[in-house]
N, C-alpha and C positions, 0 to 999 in steps of 0.2 A: 793434384787439385784440392783433395781433402786437407791436405797438410797446410796449403795457402789458406784454406777457409778457417781451419783451427787457428793458424797465426793471427788472422783478422779478429777473430772472436776475442782470443787473448788479449789483444791491443785493445778492444773495445772495453772489455772487463776491466784492465788496468787503468787506461788513460781516460777513459769518459767521465768517470766521478771527478778527476783531477782537473779536467780542462773544462768542465761544464760550468757555465755562469749560474750564480744563484739569482733568482727571479723573485720578485716582490709578490708574495701570494697573499698575504693578510695583514691585519693590524692586531696587535695584542690588546688586551683589556686590563685595566687595573682592578683586580678584585676586591682592593681594601675599600673603593667606594662604596660597595653595598654590604660589606662585611666589617663589622667591628668599628674601624676606624671612622668611615663615612657617616654611619648613623650617629657616632658619637659627636662627631664635629659639628653636625647639624644640630644636635640638642644643644651645645654650646651656644649656637648662633652663627655659626660660620655660613659663608655663601660659596656655592660652585657656579663658576661662570666658564667661559671656553677662551681657548687660544688657538685651535685648529687640530691639525694633525702633524706629527713629527716629521721634519724634513719637507713640509709643504707650506709654500706661502700663500696664505689665505687671500691676500689681495691679487695674487695672480691665478691661483686656483680656487676660486669662489666656491664651488662645490663643498669645500672642506669646512665652510662655516656651518651648512646645513649637517654635514656629517658629524661633526663634533658635538652638535647639539642633540642628534639621535644618540649618539654615544653616550652622552651625559644622562639624558632622560632614561636610558635602558638601564642604568646602574643607580641613579640617585635623583632626588629632588634637588631643587636648586637652593632652597632656603626653607627655614621653619614657616616662613610667612607664604611661600607659593612654590609649585612644582615646577614652573618653567623658567630655564635660565635666561637673563636678561642682560647679563655683563659680558662684553667680549674684549679681549686684549689684542691689538694689532702690532705689538711688538716694535713699536716706533715707525711703523709704515704710514703711508699717507692715506688719510679718510677722503676718497674723492666720491663722487655721486653714484658711481657705478657700485663701489664697494657698500656705500652706505644703503643703497636700494637692496642689495642682498640681505644686509643685517636686519634692516627693517622688515622685509619679508618673512625673516626667520624669528621675528619677535624680540629681537635684542634691541634694548634702550638704551643701554650704556656703553661707550667705547672708552678704554683706558689706553694709555701709552701710544698715543697716535699723533700725526700732524694734520691739521686741518679741522674744520667745523661742518656741522650739518644741523639745520635748525630742528630736524626731526630726532636727533639723539642727543644724549647728555654726554659731553666729553669731559673726562677726568684726568688730570695731569699726574705723573708720577713725580711728586714734588717733595718726598721725604727721604730721599736717598736709599741706602740699602742696609740690612742688619747683618751684612757681612763683617767679620773681624776686620778691624783696621780700615774700614770703609764707612761704617756707621758714624754719623754726626750729630751728637748730642746739642751742639751749638745751633745747628740748622733746626733741630726739632724743638728748641726752645724759642725759636723766634716768630712762630706763626701767630697771626691775629685772631682775634674772637671769631667763633662760627666757621672757621677754614675746615676743610677737609684734607687731612694729610693721608697720602698713600705711600707707604713703605715698601719697597721691593724686598722680596725673599725668595732664594732659588738654592735648594739643598745640594743639587749636584750640577757639575758642569763637566759632561761626558762621564767618565769614570772617577772623578775626583769630587771628595765630599768637601761641601763648603762649610767652613767654621763660623758659627754666629758670634756676634760680639755680646758675650754675657752682661758686661757692664752697662752697654746701652740698653739692653732687654730689661734688665733689672731697674734701670732709671725709669724707663719708659712705662713699666707696669704699675709704677707708684704714683704716676701723673693723674690729677683730676680731670680726665678727658673721657669722652664717649668713646668706647671701643665698638666698632660698628664694621658694616661692609658696604661697598658700593651700592648694591640694590636696596639694602635697608635704608641708607642715608638718603637716597633720591626719593624713595616712597614714603618716607617719614616726613620729607619737607612737603611732598604733595599733599598729604593728609593734614598736616599743620596748617596749610594755607586754604584748606577748603573748610575749616572749622566755623562755626556760626555761634551765636550766644543770644539769649534773651534775658531781659531784667524786669522783674515784676514784684512789687512790694520789696520785701526783704530776701528774695530768692533770685538767685542766677543759675540760669541753665546754659550749658555748653554742650555742643554735639558734633560730630563729624558724619556727614551724609555716607551712605553706601556709594561705592564708587565701582568702575568697571575695570579697575586694575587688575592684573594678573596676579599681584601679591596684595595681601590685605594687611597692610603695615601700620600701626598706630601712629597718631600725630600729637605734638606738643603744643600747649599754648600757655600764655602767661595771662592771667586775669587781675586786673588792678582795680580795687574797690576801697572804700573806707568801712571799717567795721570788723567785729569779730566773728570768726568761722564758727557756727553752732555744729552743722554736719555737712559731710558731701556723701551722697548717695547716688548710686547707680540706678537708673530708672529705664524702664522698657517701654516703647511706644510703636504702635502699628505704622505711624509716619512721623519720621524725624524732622519733617518740615513744620509739623505742628507740635511744638514741645509742649503746648497746654493739655494734651491728651492725657488721660489718667493712666497711671502706671504703677507697678508694684515696685518698691523701692528696696535696694540692699545697700549696706555700707560698702564704700568705695575704699579699696586697698590704699594704704599710706606708702610713700616712697620714701627711702632713705637719702639724705643728701649725698652718701657716699655710693650711691648705686650708678654704675658706670655701662650697664648693659640694658638695652632698650625693653622696658616692661610698662605695662599700664599702672596708673596710680596717681596720687598727688601729695604735695608736700606745701607747706605755708611759706611764704616769703614776707618781706616787709612790705605792706601795702597791698597785699593780695595773696595769690598762689600760682603755683605750676601744676598742670594736670596733663597727663598722657592718656589718650582715649582711642580705642579701637573705631575703625569705620563702622557706621551702623549703630554706635552706642552714644548714649545721652547721659550727662551727669548733672545733678542738681545740687547747688550749694545754697545752704540756708545761712543767713547772716543774723547777727544780733540786732541790726537795725537797718532801716531802709538807706542804702548808699546814695549819695548825692551823685555821684556819677561812676560808670562802669565802663572798662575798655578791655579788649582782648588783642593780644599781639601774637602771631604765630612765632614759634621758635624753630630755628635752623638745628639746634643742637639739643638734644635730649636733656631733661633734668636741669637745665640751666648751666651745664658745664661749658667749659671754656671754647673747646673745639673738638673736633672729632678725628679720630685715627682708625685706619685699617691697614693691616698688613697684607700685601697682595703676592700670594704665591705664584711666582712666574714659573710658566713651562711645566706645570705639575703633572709628571708622568708616573709618579708612584706615591701616593698620599702618605703612606706609612713613613717613607724617607723624609718626605717634606714636613711632615708634622711631629715626628718624634721628639723632638727637642722643646716642643710646647705643650705637653700633655696637660700640665697643671698651669698654665699660664692664662692670665684673665685677658691677654690679647685676643682679638677676633680677626678671622681671616677671610679674605676674599680670593678663593682659589681658582685660579686660570688653568683649567685642564687641557692637556695635550694627550691625545691618544698616542702611544708608543708605537712605532713601526716594528714590524716583524720580517726579518729576510728569512725565506725558506726555500728549499729545492721544491719547486712545484711538481709539474708533470715530469720532471727528469727522473724523480725516485722511481715510479713505476716502470719507465723506460729501462732503467739501469737494472731492476729487478728481474725483468722479462729477458733482457739480454744475458744476464748471468744465468738464469735457467736453461736457455738455450745452449749458450757456448760452453758452459762447464761440463756437461756429459760428452760434448764431441771432444773437448780438449783431453778428457781423461781417456776416452775410447783411443784417440790418436796415440798418446804416450804409451798405453798399455801394448798396441801392436807394435810400436817401434821397439820397445823392450823385447817382445817375443821375437822379432826378426834379428 
C-alpha cells in the first residue's frame, strides 16, 4: 500500500505541473505611464485615452470600459489640460445605445474608430491612413480640406513583430504648416472658441472666454477683424467676465509666432485684425490707434490660423516605451489609446504543487531507501 501511495505521489509531482491549465490571474501594468516616458509625453502635449483590456471586446464586456479608465488614472493624467480621460477607441466596433450609455457614464466624450453615431458623444473618423512603412499615403495626407481633423494610425507591434514606420512620410508630415494636436484638445478647443465673447468701446476691443464646467480647461482661438493699427494687447483680470468694463490690472499678452504648431495662448496680427488664443476665464483687451467703424469676431476651428489639424493615434498601446521610442524628438502629437496588457499566470495551482511536493518527496525518498536496504 505504501509503495502504491508513493507511486501516486510521484505521478502528482511529475505530471501535475505539466497538465495543469494556466489560469488568468491578473493584468499587467505599463510602468512607463508613470515613470519617465509618460510624464515626458504629457509635457509635450500628448493625450492618454482608452481602448480597453487586452483580449477583451469592450462592446461585449462593457466593464472593461471603466476598468481601463481606472487603470489609466492610477498611472497618469489624461492630458496637460485635465486629469480625466475623455477619449475612447472602439477598434472599428459599432457604437450602439448600450455602449454609448456606458461610455457617457464613465465620462468619455469622444469615440474614435467606430461605426455609428450618438448625439452625446463626439465621433472621430480614422481618416489619415497609417504611419506603417509602405502603407503611409502622402497623397491622402495632402488632400484634406481646411479645418479638417486628420487622425493617423500608429501601432508599434503586432504580437511579437515590430512594425516599421515610414520615415519619409513622417519627415514630410513634420514639416507641414498644420496644428499638431490630440482628440481631446481639438474638441475642447473648439468648444472654448465657440463660447468667446467680445465688446467694443471707443478704440478698445475686449474679448473673453467665460469659465466653463468642462473637465478640461483648454484655450480657444478667435479671429477679430477691425480697421486700425494695434497699439497694445493686454491681459486683464476681472471678478466677473460677463462685465468686461470692470477695472483690472493689465499685463502684456504674449505674442504668437506664425510658425507655432502646438496649442498655446497668445496673439498675432493678420491683415485686417488679429488672431488670439485665450484660456477659459481670461479676458484680453486690444487698444487700437483709432475707433474702428466695425468689429467682428470669428471662432476658429484650427489653432493659429493653420490649415488643418493632425493627430497620430497610438492604437492598442500596451507599452508606451515601445510605441513612442521612434518619436522622441518629433513635433508630432499623439492620442495614445491605452490597452491594459493581460498576464497569464499559474494562480492557486502553484501553492497546491508546492504542498504536494513537500508531502510526497519525503515519502518517496523513504520508500526508495527501504527498498535499497531490502
